[in-house]
C-alpha positions as CSV (number, residue, x, y, z in Angstrom):
1,X,-83.3,-111.9,-120.0
2,X,-85.8,-113.0,-117.3
3,X,-89.3,-113.9,-118.3
4,X,-92.4,-115.5,-116.8
5,X,-95.6,-116.9,-118.3
6,X,-98.6,-118.8,-117.0
7,X,-100.6,-121.1,-119.3
8,X,-104.4,-121.1,-119.5
9,X,-106.7,-124.1,-119.7
10,X,-105.7,-126.0,-116.5
11,X,-108.6,-128.1,-115.5
12,X,-110.1,-128.5,-112.0
13,X,-107.8,-130.6,-109.8
14,X,-109.2,-133.4,-107.8
15,X,-107.9,-135.9,-105.3
16,X,-105.4,-138.2,-107.1
17,X,-104.8,-135.8,-110.1
18,X,-101.5,-136.5,-111.7
19,X,-99.9,-133.1,-111.2
20,X,-96.8,-134.0,-113.2
21,X,-99.0,-134.8,-116.3
22,X,-101.2,-131.8,-115.6
23,X,-98.3,-129.3,-115.4
24,X,-96.4,-130.9,-118.3
25,X,-99.4,-130.7,-120.6
26,X,-100.1,-127.1,-119.6
27,X,-96.6,-125.8,-120.1
28,X,-96.0,-127.8,-123.3
29,X,-92.2,-127.7,-123.1
30,X,-89.5,-126.8,-120.6
31,X,-86.0,-125.5,-121.1
32,X,-82.9,-126.3,-119.2
33,X,-82.8,-124.0,-116.1
34,X,-86.5,-123.3,-116.0
35,X,-88.3,-122.8,-112.7
36,X,-91.8,-124.2,-112.4
37,X,-93.9,-122.3,-109.9
38,X,-97.1,-124.0,-108.6
39,X,-99.8,-122.7,-106.3
40,X,-100.2,-124.8,-103.2
41,X,-103.9,-125.0,-103.6
42,X,-103.7,-127.4,-106.5
43,X,-101.1,-129.4,-104.7
44,X,-103.4,-129.7,-101.7
45,X,-106.3,-130.7,-103.8
46,X,-104.4,-133.4,-105.6
47,X,-103.0,-134.7,-102.2
48,X,-106.4,-134.9,-100.6
49,X,-106.0,-132.1,-98.1
50,X,-109.6,-131.0,-98.3
51,X,-111.3,-131.8,-94.9
52,X,-114.8,-131.6,-93.6
53,X,-115.1,-128.5,-91.4
54,X,-118.5,-127.0,-90.6
55,X,-116.5,-124.6,-88.4
56,X,-113.5,-123.1,-90.1
57,X,-112.3,-121.5,-86.9
58,X,-111.9,-125.0,-85.3
59,X,-109.9,-126.1,-88.4
60,X,-107.6,-123.1,-87.9
61,X,-107.3,-124.0,-84.2
62,X,-106.4,-127.6,-85.1
63,X,-103.6,-126.4,-87.5
64,X,-102.2,-123.9,-85.0
65,X,-99.0,-124.5,-83.1
66,X,-98.7,-121.0,-81.6
67,X,-100.8,-117.9,-81.5
68,X,-98.9,-114.7,-82.5
69,X,-101.6,-112.1,-82.6
70,X,-105.4,-111.8,-82.7
71,X,-107.5,-108.8,-83.8
72,X,-111.3,-108.4,-83.8
73,X,-112.4,-106.7,-87.0
74,X,-115.2,-104.1,-87.2
75,X,-117.4,-106.8,-88.8
76,X,-117.0,-108.9,-85.7
77,X,-114.8,-111.4,-87.5
78,X,-111.6,-112.5,-85.6
79,X,-108.3,-112.5,-87.5
80,X,-105.7,-114.8,-86.0
81,X,-102.0,-114.6,-86.9
82,X,-100.5,-118.0,-86.0
83,X,-97.7,-120.4,-86.5
84,X,-98.9,-123.5,-88.2
85,X,-97.5,-127.1,-88.4
86,X,-95.1,-126.1,-91.1
87,X,-93.6,-123.3,-89.0
88,X,-95.2,-120.7,-91.3
89,X,-96.6,-117.6,-89.5
90,X,-99.6,-116.1,-91.2
91,X,-103.3,-115.5,-91.1
92,X,-105.6,-118.5,-90.4
93,X,-102.8,-121.1,-90.4
94,X,-103.1,-121.4,-94.2
95,X,-106.7,-122.9,-93.9
96,X,-108.5,-121.9,-97.1
97,X,-112.3,-121.9,-97.6
98,X,-112.3,-120.5,-101.1
99,X,-113.0,-122.6,-104.2
100,X,-113.7,-125.7,-102.2
101,X,-116.9,-127.7,-101.7
102,X,-119.4,-126.3,-99.2
103,X,-118.7,-127.6,-95.7
104,X,-115.0,-128.3,-96.4
105,X,-111.7,-126.3,-96.1
106,X,-108.4,-126.9,-97.7
107,X,-105.2,-127.3,-95.7
108,X,-101.7,-126.7,-96.9
109,X,-99.8,-129.6,-98.3
110,X,-98.5,-131.8,-95.4
111,X,-94.9,-131.5,-96.7
112,X,-94.6,-128.9,-99.4
113,X,-90.8,-129.5,-100.0
114,X,-91.5,-133.2,-100.6
115,X,-94.4,-132.2,-103.0
116,X,-92.0,-130.0,-104.9
117,X,-89.4,-132.7,-105.1
118,X,-91.9,-135.2,-106.6
119,X,-92.9,-132.6,-109.2
120,X,-89.3,-131.8,-110.0
121,X,-88.4,-135.5,-110.5
122,X,-91.4,-136.2,-112.7
123,X,-91.0,-133.1,-114.9
124,X,-87.3,-133.6,-115.2
125,X,-87.9,-137.2,-116.4
126,X,-90.5,-136.1,-118.9
127,X,-88.6,-133.2,-120.4
128,X,-85.0,-134.3,-119.8
129,X,-83.9,-130.9,-118.5
130,X,-82.5,-129.4,-115.3
131,X,-85.3,-127.5,-113.5
132,X,-86.4,-126.3,-110.2
133,X,-89.9,-126.3,-108.6
134,X,-91.4,-123.8,-106.2
135,X,-94.7,-124.3,-104.3
136,X,-96.3,-121.1,-103.2
137,X,-98.9,-119.7,-100.9
138,X,-100.1,-116.1,-100.2
139,X,-99.1,-114.3,-97.0
140,X,-99.5,-110.9,-95.5
141,X,-96.4,-109.0,-94.3
142,X,-95.8,-107.0,-91.1
143,X,-95.8,-103.3,-91.6
144,X,-96.8,-103.5,-95.3
145,X,-100.3,-103.4,-96.9
146,X,-101.3,-106.2,-99.1
147,X,-100.3,-109.8,-99.6
148,X,-97.6,-111.5,-101.7
149,X,-96.9,-115.1,-102.8
150,X,-94.0,-116.8,-101.0
151,X,-92.3,-120.1,-101.3
152,X,-93.5,-122.8,-98.9
153,X,-92.0,-125.6,-100.8
154,X,-88.9,-125.8,-103.1
155,X,-86.8,-128.4,-104.8
156,X,-83.8,-127.9,-107.1
157,X,-83.6,-124.2,-106.2
158,X,-81.1,-122.2,-104.2
159,X,-83.7,-120.7,-101.9
160,X,-81.4,-117.9,-100.8
161,X,-78.4,-116.1,-102.2
162,X,-76.1,-115.4,-99.3
163,X,-74.1,-112.3,-100.1
164,X,-72.5,-111.9,-96.7
165,X,-68.8,-111.4,-96.9
166,X,-68.9,-110.2,-100.5
167,X,-68.3,-106.6,-101.6
168,X,-71.0,-104.3,-102.8
169,X,-70.7,-102.1,-105.9
170,X,-68.5,-99.7,-104.0
171,X,-66.2,-102.4,-102.5
172,X,-67.7,-102.3,-99.0
173,X,-68.2,-105.7,-97.3
174,X,-71.8,-106.8,-97.0
175,X,-72.5,-108.4,-93.6
176,X,-76.2,-109.1,-93.4
177,X,-77.6,-109.4,-97.0
178,X,-79.2,-112.7,-97.7
179,X,-81.6,-112.5,-100.7
180,X,-84.7,-114.7,-100.4
181,X,-84.5,-116.0,-104.0
182,X,-87.3,-118.5,-103.7
183,X,-89.7,-115.9,-102.3
184,X,-88.9,-113.4,-105.1
185,X,-89.4,-116.1,-107.7
186,X,-92.8,-116.9,-106.1
187,X,-93.8,-113.2,-106.2
188,X,-92.7,-112.8,-109.8
189,X,-94.8,-115.8,-110.8
190,X,-97.8,-114.6,-109.0
191,X,-97.9,-111.5,-111.2
192,X,-98.5,-113.6,-114.3
193,X,-100.7,-116.3,-112.6
194,X,-103.0,-113.8,-111.0
195,X,-105.5,-114.5,-108.2
196,X,-108.7,-114.9,-110.2
197,X,-107.6,-116.1,-113.6
198,X,-107.4,-119.8,-112.9
199,X,-103.7,-120.0,-113.8
200,X,-102.1,-121.8,-110.9
201,X,-98.9,-122.7,-112.7
202,X,-96.2,-120.5,-114.1
203,X,-92.8,-120.9,-115.6
204,X,-90.0,-118.4,-114.8
205,X,-87.2,-118.5,-117.3
206,X,-83.7,-116.9,-117.2
207,X,-82.8,-117.7,-113.6
208,X,-80.9,-121.0,-114.3
209,X,-78.1,-119.9,-112.1
210,X,-80.3,-120.7,-109.1
211,X,-81.3,-124.2,-110.3
212,X,-79.4,-126.9,-108.5
213,X,-78.6,-130.5,-109.2
214,X,-80.0,-131.7,-105.9
215,X,-83.4,-131.0,-104.2
216,X,-81.6,-128.9,-101.6
217,X,-82.8,-127.7,-98.2
218,X,-86.2,-126.6,-99.4
219,X,-88.3,-123.7,-98.4
220,X,-88.6,-124.9,-94.8
221,X,-85.1,-123.6,-94.3
222,X,-86.5,-120.0,-94.8
223,X,-88.6,-120.2,-91.7
224,X,-87.2,-118.3,-88.7
225,X,-87.9,-120.1,-85.4
226,X,-86.8,-119.9,-81.8
227,X,-84.1,-117.3,-81.0
228,X,-84.1,-116.1,-84.7
229,X,-87.7,-115.0,-84.4
230,X,-87.6,-111.3,-83.3
231,X,-91.4,-110.8,-83.5
232,X,-92.9,-113.8,-81.6
233,X,-95.8,-111.7,-80.2
234,X,-98.2,-109.1,-81.5
235,X,-98.0,-105.7,-79.9
236,X,-101.2,-106.1,-77.8
237,X,-100.2,-109.6,-76.8
238,X,-96.7,-108.5,-75.7
239,X,-98.2,-105.6,-73.8
240,X,-100.6,-107.9,-72.0
241,X,-97.9,-110.4,-71.2
242,X,-95.7,-107.6,-69.7
243,X,-98.6,-106.2,-67.7
244,X,-99.5,-109.6,-66.3
245,X,-95.9,-110.4,-65.4
246,X,-95.4,-107.0,-63.8
247,X,-98.7,-107.3,-61.8
248,X,-97.6,-110.8,-60.6
249,X,-94.2,-109.4,-59.5
250,X,-95.9,-106.6,-57.7
251,X,-98.2,-108.9,-55.9
252,X,-95.3,-111.1,-54.8
253,X,-93.6,-108.0,-53.3
254,X,-96.7,-106.6,-51.6
255,X,-97.4,-109.9,-49.9
256,X,-93.9,-110.3,-48.6
257,X,-93.4,-113.5,-50.6
258,X,-89.9,-112.6,-51.8
259,X,-87.0,-113.8,-49.7
260,X,-84.3,-111.5,-48.4
261,X,-82.0,-112.2,-51.3
262,X,-84.7,-111.3,-53.8
263,X,-85.5,-108.0,-52.0
264,X,-81.8,-107.0,-52.0
265,X,-81.6,-107.1,-48.2
266,X,-78.8,-109.7,-48.1
267,X,-75.3,-108.4,-47.4
């Protein structure tokens, strides 16, 4: 049986808060094979990732590696979908202005996989059990309404279940199925944590088969980059790029800039 619960009563997290002690006190006890799921916001607060930012837009720009798409909302606000320093593609580069002091914003943990590994080591020592840790953040999804929690950090967890080459229920070989286990754990935990209930920690029980003896590759391995990224540009941006490139090509031809070989005049 699989179950999940999120304890109440977790106090406000500040810079330097001992997250191992905070989580351990909140959950009370852990069993072998448990998965501890922690919202990235409390990890960021404990690690001092709150920064002064009178202009949130500039903070987003500073965390942006690549712009994927931008949209101007009816209210006039600009939504930016970008790739941030962690390789995560989402709105606003993960820069959060909610539940922080006025004039500050909260950045994602600098290395969420390392944060998860530290939590895992501390909790394993305290409770003497095998466990995994998942650090989560909320992201939107292309072609789907609403947001879900996904894993941005993981330790001691098989982040995927690669079923390629195995038979399905009818005996047919599966060639593309790779289950995003860590993301599904993150989403399950979010249902019991809630967004407004001040329960940033959850325990998922009954999935011990996905708990590993080593920290593992972490959630960073889930990020698709380079040639694996099939959707590097938003629709409007891709159209604008194509128009610009086509216009430039047409201009080169009309001015006679192309050489004979490029015109197809060569024998």
